[in-house]
Structure formats: structure tokens, C-alpha cells
C-alpha positions as CSV (number, residue, x, y, z in Angstrom):
1,M,44.2,16.8,29.1
2,C,44.4,20.5,29.9
3,G,45.9,23.5,28.2
4,I,48.3,26.1,29.6
5,A,49.6,29.4,28.2
6,G,51.2,32.6,29.4
7,E,53.5,35.5,28.8
8,I,56.3,37.1,30.8
9,N,57.5,40.5,29.7
10,F,59.9,42.8,31.5
11,K,59.8,45.5,28.8
12,H,56.3,45.9,27.4
13,E,52.8,45.8,28.9
14,I,51.0,42.5,28.4
15,D,47.9,42.6,26.3
16,L,45.2,40.6,28.0
17,N,43.3,40.4,24.7
18,V,46.2,38.4,23.4
19,I,46.3,36.1,26.4
20,N,42.6,35.5,26.1
21,A,43.0,34.6,22.4
22,M,45.9,32.2,23.3
23,S,43.7,30.6,26.0
24,E,40.7,30.4,23.6
25,T,42.7,28.2,21.1
26,L,43.2,25.7,23.9
27,T,39.5,25.3,24.7
28,P,39.3,21.8,23.1
29,R,42.0,20.6,25.5
30,G,40.1,22.0,28.5
31,P,36.4,22.6,27.9
32,D,35.2,22.4,31.5
33,A,36.8,25.5,33.1
34,D,39.2,28.3,32.4
35,G,41.1,31.1,34.3
36,I,43.7,33.8,33.9
37,I,45.8,35.4,36.6
38,T,47.9,38.5,36.0
39,S,50.6,40.2,38.0
40,E,53.4,42.6,37.3
41,C,55.2,41.3,34.2
42,A,53.2,38.1,34.0
43,A,49.9,36.6,32.8
44,L,49.1,32.9,33.1
45,A,46.1,31.1,31.5
46,H,44.6,27.7,32.0
47,R,42.0,25.6,30.3
48,R,40.8,22.6,32.3
49,L,39.3,19.2,31.6
50,I,38.1,18.1,35.0
51,V,39.3,14.6,36.0
52,I,40.0,14.9,39.7
53,D,38.7,17.2,42.4
54,P,36.4,19.5,40.4
55,E,36.2,22.2,43.2
56,N,39.7,22.3,44.6
57,G,41.7,21.7,41.5
58,K,40.9,25.1,39.8
59,Q,43.7,26.8,38.0
60,P,45.7,29.0,37.8
61,M,46.4,28.0,41.4
62,S,48.2,30.4,43.7
63,E,49.8,30.2,47.2
64,G,51.9,33.1,48.5
65,V,54.1,34.5,45.8
66,Y,53.7,31.4,43.6
67,T,51.2,30.8,40.8
68,L,50.9,27.5,38.9
69,V,49.4,26.4,35.6
70,Y,49.6,22.7,35.1
71,N,48.7,20.1,32.5
72,G,49.3,16.5,33.6
73,E,48.7,13.5,35.8
74,L,50.8,12.7,38.8
75,Y,50.7,9.0,39.6
76,N,52.5,9.3,43.0
77,T,50.2,12.0,44.3
78,E,49.3,10.3,47.5
79,E,52.9,9.4,48.4
80,L,54.1,12.9,47.8
81,R,51.1,14.4,49.7
82,T,52.0,12.1,52.7
83,E,55.6,13.2,52.7
84,L,54.7,16.9,52.4
85,M,52.2,16.6,55.3
86,K,54.9,15.1,57.5
87,K,56.8,18.4,56.8
88,G,53.7,20.4,58.0
89,V,52.3,21.3,54.6
90,K,48.5,21.7,54.7
91,F,46.2,20.6,51.9
92,F,42.7,21.8,51.0
93,G,41.7,19.2,48.4
94,H,42.9,16.0,46.8
95,S,44.0,17.2,43.3
96,D,47.5,16.5,42.0
97,T,47.6,20.2,41.0
98,E,47.9,21.2,44.6
99,V,50.6,18.6,45.2
100,V,52.6,19.9,42.3
101,L,52.4,23.5,43.5
102,K,53.3,22.6,47.1
103,A,56.0,20.3,46.1
104,F,57.6,23.1,44.0
105,I,57.3,25.5,47.0
106,E,58.9,22.9,49.3
107,Y,61.6,21.4,47.0
108,G,62.1,24.0,44.3
109,E,63.2,22.7,40.9
110,R,64.2,19.3,42.4
111,C,60.5,18.5,42.6
112,V,60.5,17.3,39.0
113,E,62.9,14.5,40.0
114,L,60.3,13.3,42.6
115,F,57.3,13.2,40.2
116,N,56.1,10.0,38.8
117,G,53.8,11.2,36.0
118,I,53.3,13.0,32.8
119,F,53.3,16.8,33.0
120,A,54.0,20.2,31.6
121,F,53.7,23.2,34.0
122,A,54.8,26.7,34.7
123,V,55.3,28.4,38.0
124,W,55.6,32.2,38.3
125,N,57.3,33.8,41.4
126,R,56.1,37.3,41.5
127,K,58.6,38.3,44.2
128,T,61.7,37.1,42.4
129,R,60.1,37.7,39.0
130,R,61.2,34.3,37.7
131,L,59.3,31.7,35.7
132,F,59.9,28.0,36.0
133,L,58.9,25.6,33.2
134,A,59.1,21.8,33.3
135,R,58.2,18.8,31.1
136,D,58.0,15.1,32.0
137,R,60.7,12.6,31.3
138,I,59.3,11.2,28.1
139,G,57.6,14.3,26.8
140,V,54.0,13.1,26.9
141,K,52.7,16.5,27.7
142,P,53.6,19.2,25.2
143,L,55.1,22.6,26.0
144,F,56.1,25.1,23.3
145,Y,57.7,28.6,23.8
146,A,59.1,31.5,22.0
147,E,61.3,34.3,23.2
148,T,60.0,37.8,22.4
149,D,61.2,41.4,22.8
150,G,61.7,41.6,26.5
151,G,59.9,38.4,27.3
152,L,58.7,34.9,26.7
153,V,55.4,33.3,25.7
154,F,54.5,29.6,26.2
155,A,51.6,27.4,25.3
156,S,50.5,23.7,25.1
157,E,50.1,24.0,21.4
158,I,51.8,25.9,18.6
159,K,48.5,27.5,17.5
160,G,48.4,29.1,21.0
161,L,51.7,30.8,20.4
162,L,50.7,32.0,17.0
163,K,47.9,34.1,18.5
164,H,50.7,36.3,19.9
165,P,51.6,39.2,17.5
166,S,55.3,38.6,18.1
167,V,55.2,35.0,16.9
168,K,54.8,34.7,13.1
169,P,53.7,31.5,11.2
170,V,56.8,31.4,9.2
171,I,58.3,28.0,8.1
172,T,62.0,28.2,7.6
173,S,63.9,26.1,5.0
174,E,65.1,23.9,7.8
175,G,61.6,23.5,9.2
176,A,60.4,22.4,5.7
177,A,63.3,20.0,5.4
178,Q,62.4,18.4,8.8
179,I,58.8,17.8,7.6
180,M,59.9,16.4,4.3
181,L,63.0,14.4,5.3
182,V,62.5,13.3,8.9
183,G,58.8,13.3,9.0
184,P,56.6,12.3,10.6
185,A,59.2,13.1,13.3
186,R,61.0,16.4,13.9
187,F,64.1,17.5,15.6
188,V,64.2,17.4,19.4
189,G,63.4,20.8,20.8
190,D,62.4,22.3,17.5
191,G,58.9,23.7,16.8
192,V,59.5,23.8,13.0
193,F,58.1,27.4,12.8
194,R,60.7,30.2,13.0
195,D,61.4,31.2,16.6
196,I,59.2,28.5,18.1
197,R,60.9,26.0,20.4
198,D,59.7,22.8,22.1
199,L,60.9,22.4,25.7
200,P,62.6,19.0,25.3
201,A,61.4,16.0,27.4
202,A,63.1,15.6,30.8
203,H,64.0,19.3,30.8
204,C,63.2,22.2,33.1
205,A,63.9,25.9,32.5
206,W,64.1,29.2,34.3
207,F,63.3,32.5,32.6
208,D,64.0,35.9,34.1
209,E,65.5,39.3,33.1
210,N,68.8,37.6,32.3
211,G,67.1,35.3,29.8
212,L,66.3,31.6,29.5
213,S,68.3,28.7,30.9
214,L,67.5,25.0,30.4
215,R,68.6,22.0,32.4
216,K,68.2,18.3,31.7
217,Y,67.1,16.6,34.9
218,W,66.9,12.9,33.7
219,E,68.4,10.7,31.1
220,L,68.7,7.0,30.2
221,N,71.9,5.2,31.2
222,A,73.0,1.7,30.2
223,E,73.4,-0.5,33.3
224,P,74.3,-4.2,33.6
225,H,71.2,-6.5,34.0
226,Y,71.7,-9.1,36.6
227,E,68.2,-10.4,37.1
228,S,67.2,-13.9,36.0
229,F,64.6,-14.4,33.3
230,E,62.1,-15.3,36.0
231,D,62.9,-12.3,38.1
232,T,62.8,-10.0,35.0
233,T,59.4,-11.3,34.1
234,A,58.1,-10.8,37.6
235,H,59.6,-7.3,37.8
236,L,58.2,-6.2,34.4
237,R,54.8,-7.6,35.3
238,G,54.8,-5.6,38.5
239,L,55.8,-2.4,36.7
240,I,53.0,-2.8,34.0
241,F,50.3,-3.6,36.6
242,D,51.4,-0.6,38.7
243,A,51.5,1.8,35.7
244,V,48.0,0.8,34.6
245,K,46.4,0.8,38.1
246,R,47.8,4.2,38.9
247,Q,46.2,5.6,35.7
248,L,42.8,4.3,36.8
249,V,42.5,7.0,39.5
250,S,39.8,9.5,38.3
251,D,36.7,11.3,39.4
252,V,35.2,10.7,36.0
253,G,34.5,7.6,33.9
254,I,37.4,5.7,32.3
255,C,37.5,3.4,29.3
256,T,40.3,1.7,27.3
257,F,41.2,1.3,23.6
258,L,41.1,-2.4,22.5
259,S,42.7,-3.4,19.2
260,G,43.1,-7.0,20.1
261,G,46.9,-6.6,20.1
262,L,49.1,-7.4,23.0
263,D,49.5,-3.9,24.3
264,S,45.9,-2.8,24.5
265,S,44.7,-6.3,25.6
266,V,47.0,-6.3,28.6
267,I,45.9,-2.8,29.6
268,S,42.2,-3.7,29.2
269,A,42.7,-7.0,31.1
270,I,44.2,-5.2,34.1
271,A,41.6,-2.4,34.0
272,A,38.7,-4.9,33.6
273,H,40.0,-6.9,36.6
274,E,40.2,-3.7,38.8
275,F,36.7,-2.7,37.7
276,A,35.3,-6.1,38.5
277,K,36.6,-5.7,42.1
278,E,34.2,-2.8,42.4
279,G,31.3,-4.5,40.7
280,K,31.8,-2.4,37.5
281,T,32.1,-3.2,33.8
282,L,34.8,-1.7,31.7
283,D,33.9,0.0,28.5
284,T,36.3,-0.8,25.6
285,Y,36.5,0.8,22.2
286,S,37.9,-0.4,18.9
287,I,38.1,1.1,15.4
288,D,37.4,-0.5,12.1
289,Y,36.8,0.6,8.5
290,R,33.9,-0.1,6.2
291,G,35.0,-2.8,3.7
292,N,38.1,-3.7,5.7
293,R,37.3,-7.4,5.8
294,E,36.9,-7.7,2.1
295,N,39.9,-5.5,1.2
296,F,42.4,-6.1,4.0
297,K,46.0,-6.7,2.9
298,A,48.6,-7.8,5.4
299,S,51.8,-5.7,5.9
300,A,54.8,-5.8,8.2
301,F,53.0,-3.3,10.5
302,Q,49.6,-5.0,10.3
303,P,50.0,-8.7,9.7
304,D,46.4,-9.5,10.6
305,E,42.9,-8.0,10.9
306,D,42.2,-6.6,14.3
307,A,38.5,-7.5,14.4
308,P,38.7,-11.2,15.3
309,Y,41.1,-10.6,18.1
310,V,39.0,-7.6,19.4
311,T,35.9,-9.8,19.6
312,E,37.8,-12.6,21.3
313,M,39.3,-10.3,23.9
314,A,36.1,-8.3,24.6
315,E,34.2,-11.6,25.2
316,F,37.0,-13.0,27.4
317,L,37.2,-9.9,29.5
318,H,33.4,-9.4,29.6
319,T,33.7,-5.7,28.7
320,N,31.0,-3.4,27.4
321,H,32.5,-3.1,23.9
322,H,32.0,-0.4,21.3
323,N,33.2,-0.8,17.7
324,I,33.4,2.4,15.8
325,I,33.2,2.0,12.0
326,L,34.7,4.7,9.8
327,D,34.3,5.2,6.1
328,T,37.0,6.4,3.7
329,P,35.2,9.7,2.7
330,A,35.0,10.7,6.4
331,L,38.7,10.0,6.8
332,A,39.6,12.3,3.9
333,E,37.2,15.0,5.2
334,A,38.8,14.9,8.6
335,L,42.4,15.4,7.4
336,D,42.2,19.2,7.7
337,D,40.8,19.0,11.3
338,A,43.5,16.5,12.2
339,V,46.3,18.7,10.8
340,F,44.9,21.7,12.6
341,A,44.8,19.8,15.8
342,R,48.4,18.6,15.5
343,D,49.6,22.0,14.1
344,L,51.9,20.2,11.8
345,P,51.8,17.6,9.0
346,G,51.8,14.2,10.6
347,M,50.7,10.6,9.8
348,A,47.7,11.5,7.5
349,D,45.0,8.8,7.7
350,V,46.3,7.7,11.2
351,D,45.7,11.2,12.5
352,S,42.3,11.6,10.9
353,S,41.3,8.1,12.2
354,L,42.2,9.0,15.7
355,W,40.5,12.3,15.5
356,L,37.2,10.7,14.4
357,F,37.6,7.8,16.8
358,C,38.1,10.0,19.8
359,R,35.3,12.3,18.8
360,E,33.0,9.3,19.2
361,I,34.5,8.1,22.5
362,K,34.2,11.6,24.0
363,K,30.4,11.4,23.8
364,D,30.5,9.0,26.8
365,H,34.0,9.2,28.3
366,S,36.6,11.9,29.0
367,V,39.5,9.5,30.0
368,A,40.8,6.5,28.1
369,L,43.9,4.4,28.4
370,S,45.6,3.2,25.2
371,G,48.6,1.0,24.3
372,E,50.3,3.8,22.5
373,C,54.1,3.7,22.5
374,A,54.5,0.1,23.7
375,D,56.1,-0.8,20.3
376,E,58.9,1.7,20.9
377,I,59.6,0.5,24.4
378,F,59.2,-3.3,23.8
379,G,60.6,-3.5,20.3
380,G,57.4,-4.2,18.4
381,Y,58.2,-2.5,15.1
382,P,59.7,-4.5,12.1
383,W,62.8,-2.3,12.1
384,Y,63.8,-3.9,15.4
385,H,63.9,-7.3,13.8
386,K,64.7,-7.0,10.1
387,P,68.5,-6.8,9.7
388,E,68.4,-4.6,6.6
389,V,66.4,-1.9,8.5
390,L,67.9,-2.5,11.9
391,H,71.4,-1.7,10.6
392,Y,70.3,1.1,8.3
393,D,72.6,4.0,9.0
394,G,69.8,6.5,9.6
395,F,66.3,6.9,10.9
396,P,64.5,3.6,10.1
397,W,61.1,5.2,9.3
398,A,62.8,7.6,6.7
399,T,64.9,5.4,4.5
400,S,64.1,7.2,1.2
401,V,65.8,10.5,2.0
402,P,67.0,11.4,-1.5
403,E,63.6,10.7,-3.0
404,R,61.9,12.9,-0.3
405,G,64.4,15.7,-1.0
406,A,63.5,15.7,-4.6
407,L,59.9,16.3,-3.8
408,M,60.6,19.6,-2.0
409,K,59.6,22.9,-3.6
410,V,63.2,23.8,-3.8
411,P,64.6,20.3,-4.4
412,L,67.6,19.0,-2.6
413,S,70.1,16.7,-4.2
414,G,70.4,13.3,-2.6
415,A,73.7,14.3,-1.0
416,E,72.3,17.5,0.5
417,A,69.2,15.7,1.9
418,E,71.2,12.9,3.4
419,D,73.7,15.3,4.9
420,F,70.8,17.2,6.5
421,V,69.3,14.1,8.1
422,R,72.7,12.7,9.0
423,K,73.6,15.6,11.4
424,A,70.4,15.0,13.4
425,Y,70.9,11.2,13.4
426,R,74.5,11.5,14.6
427,K,73.5,13.9,17.3
428,C,71.0,11.4,18.6
429,L,73.5,8.6,18.5
430,S,76.0,10.7,20.5
431,E,73.6,10.7,23.4
432,V,73.3,6.8,23.6
433,S,74.8,5.2,26.6
434,Y,76.6,1.8,26.0
435,L,78.1,-0.9,28.1
436,E,81.7,-1.8,27.8
437,G,82.3,-5.0,25.9
438,E,78.8,-5.5,24.5
439,S,78.3,-6.9,21.0
440,P,77.7,-4.7,17.9
441,D,74.2,-6.1,17.8
442,D,73.5,-5.1,21.4
443,R,75.0,-1.6,20.7
444,R,72.8,-1.2,17.7
445,M,69.7,-2.2,19.6
446,R,70.4,0.4,22.2
447,E,70.7,3.0,19.5
448,M,67.4,1.9,18.0
449,F,65.6,2.3,21.2
450,V,67.0,5.8,21.7
451,L,66.1,6.8,18.1
452,N,62.6,5.6,18.7
453,L,62.3,7.2,22.1
454,Q,63.5,10.6,21.1
455,Y,62.0,10.8,17.6
456,F,59.4,8.3,16.5
457,M,57.7,8.0,19.9
458,A,57.6,11.7,20.2
459,T,55.5,11.7,17.0
460,L,53.0,9.3,18.4
461,L,52.8,11.3,21.6
462,E,51.9,14.3,19.6
463,I,48.9,12.4,18.4
464,S,47.7,12.8,22.0
465,I,47.2,16.4,21.0
466,I,44.7,15.3,18.4
467,K,43.0,13.1,21.0
468,G,43.0,15.9,23.4
469,N,41.0,18.0,21.1
470,R,38.1,15.6,21.7
471,G,38.9,14.4,25.2
472,H,41.6,13.4,27.6
473,F,43.5,10.3,26.8
474,A,46.2,8.9,29.1
475,V,49.1,7.3,27.1
476,F,50.4,4.1,28.5
477,L,54.1,4.0,29.0
């Protein structure tokens, strides 16, 4: 997890004190190194958490007229490096940062279509005076921006933008309505604060003296599925193994989350197997709460206690397991820190739990793999299976819209609140791709996956910001 920030301004001189302040806010994302590069009309800043190639991965990274600041992980680094070397491109290290920069120089904006990874980056061309911004297909890595008088500022976190005098911490009525009515999600591309935008997932953008232009470079499309069950199983297994093994590439130690559930157990099993090949033991981490055994109550989202399954899996995999115990007062005390890390209201105790959990893990590890977001992709939530929620005409995690509207400082009527949410909901459904002739149930399931991908999963990915403030945590997708 790294942090990037910068400003382009064609009208006013850039204040380096402001750029330094923006960079300073991102220190928890990148505590190991920092740098700032300036040129006419531009200043780019980077905060680095060192994972690969400590010496040759320094940023900002420049070559010729190009300067890059990058936050991410590229899982097909070696394949791209090989292809670029065939074209005569020379490399001086083995970082993915260098591959990203040289791929951009070679392929231009088309490079994002070749990347297998999670990323947010900016490239400034001082000759053409153009800035290129890009974000990964799912939106794992954050990238916020705001247009200013004569320019544009960007940063990995909202709090970075708010260090710029042109960006004010003003919540509009629409922003407040998003928090109250759609929360913990928010509208795609909206930063809630006035003038702050979020570069949407799977988008890239150019900014120059003519302004900002965005382009969507990838989208989901419905396609017929012809594989047999056996072939599908084998194909999916191969994809999961490949995804996990690619994320085990690091020059620093790696651990995994282990809740005892299917997602984290599969990841831990693959990682433990790969570690064993090298004669190493995997470190796994779980979280529990003081008094949980005596007071646990089953719910649709948590039908069983984690602890028995955690113990069984850790023993089966022969991992070096660490169980972090949290107490309720600590969770309450950490709420302010968790909200500050996220920059927006989120999932309350979930956020503070992760903040405290990751603070403990960071004492020994800088990289961890989690099973975050598997429920969205593999249909693990109750709303995929309960008919009354599956077919609810709205966001399934926000079914009490009129009641939420009534809690606002300026209360909205039930009709007003539902109309506000309905517009966003309908816009999301308009982007769903269907197959001709499929059943209503199949159509609805496609809609549910897109709703979760664009809205609810984005909320969980933002939790990686919270994790990032105590270390770098690779989200498994």
C-alpha cells in the first residue's frame, strides 16, 4: 500500500508547502520512503511502503519526459517485462513500478488493458503538458481528484485533497443523503464532499489545458457459458490458485487472514502449500472478541462462531497462528481513528475491528492476503439466496430507506428518500448486460452481482484504506 498525490496547474504557481502537506497525510500508507518531483505546471508526490525492489523501485520515477507515481501491485510483471525486453526496452531493477512506467511509454493509455493487477497511478508528460490517470478494473486502489482554478489535484485519500486550499471540507445535501440512504456505500465516482470526485473503477483519464476527459477501458459483459460442471470447476480452481500464488511475490514477509470460513481458508491453504515448498511456515491471523463464546448469537451473516473453525484449519495447515483478542471498550475508542482513516462514515465496529487487528499484524508483517470480497463474487451474502431480499427493488443492504431519511437533520419524506435512492439504483441496473432469453431469476442474479460489484464491494475495498494505515494488505479477488 502506497500513497500518491499531485497537482497540475496551468494558471497559478504550485505551492510546494501544500504538496508536502498532502504527501504528509499519506505517510501511514507509505512509511518507508517518500519523494516529490516538480516541473513546469506540475508537482507529483509519493509515499512508499517497500514490498519489492527497495533500491530500484523508488518514486516518483522518471524516464525522459515522463514521470510516474504509482500505488499498486502488478501480477503479470514478468510477462510484461519479457514482452517489453523483446522490443528493446531496458530495465534497471525488478520492480513493477518500472514495468508500469515503461509499458505506458511503449503502449500509451492502452497499457491499462494489458495490466493484471490492482493499481492507481498518474503519469505526467512535461513535453506535452498532459497528465494521465488510471485505476484498476475493480477499483481496489483508491484515487480521488478535484478540479481547481486552472488545474487539478489528486490523491489516494480524501484527506490528502483537503490539505489543498482550493478543496473545502463541505458536505452537500446530496453527499449527506448518500451517507444516510445508501450507506455504507456511496455513488460511483462521487467523493461525497463538494467538488471531490472518485476516478471510477476501470477508468482512465487525461488532463490538460483543455480540461479533463475520462474513458472506461473495461466492463463486464454477459456471455454464454458452454463449459461442463467439471470443466468449470477445474477452470475456477486454476484461476483461484493463480490469483493467490501471484500475490505471494514479495521481498518482505507475507501472512494471511484466517477466519475459518471458506474464503480465507482456501487462500491460507494455497499459501501454506507454497510456503512448505520452500521449507517455510505460513503465519495466519484471526480476530476474536472478549466474551464472544459466552455471548455469541447467530445471524444470517454470521451463523456460527469463527473460533472452532479457525483452530481446525490452523492445525490442519500447520500454520504459525496468531489469535488477536479485542475488547469492546477498545472497539469504541478506535471508532474515531477508523473514521479518520476511511475519511467517511462506514461500517462502525467492522472498521474499528480491522483498524485494531491490522495494527497488531503490522508489528510483524507488512503484507497480508485476505478473503475480502469473495462473498460479492461468489454469492455468499443472504441477499443472494433469500427471495424477499433478492427481489427487493433497491439496494439489498439499504431496505429501510424511509426510516433512514427520517433520521436526517433535514428529514426527507419516505417518497423523497426512495426517489433519491431509486435514481442511483436504476442507473446501476442500466449498465447490466443480459443474455437473450434468460429467465427472470437469472436476470435478477446478474443485477445483484453488478449491484454488489459497483456499490457494496467498493465499500469493503475502502476498508483497505483503513488497513493501509497500519500496513499493506492485498485484497483477494
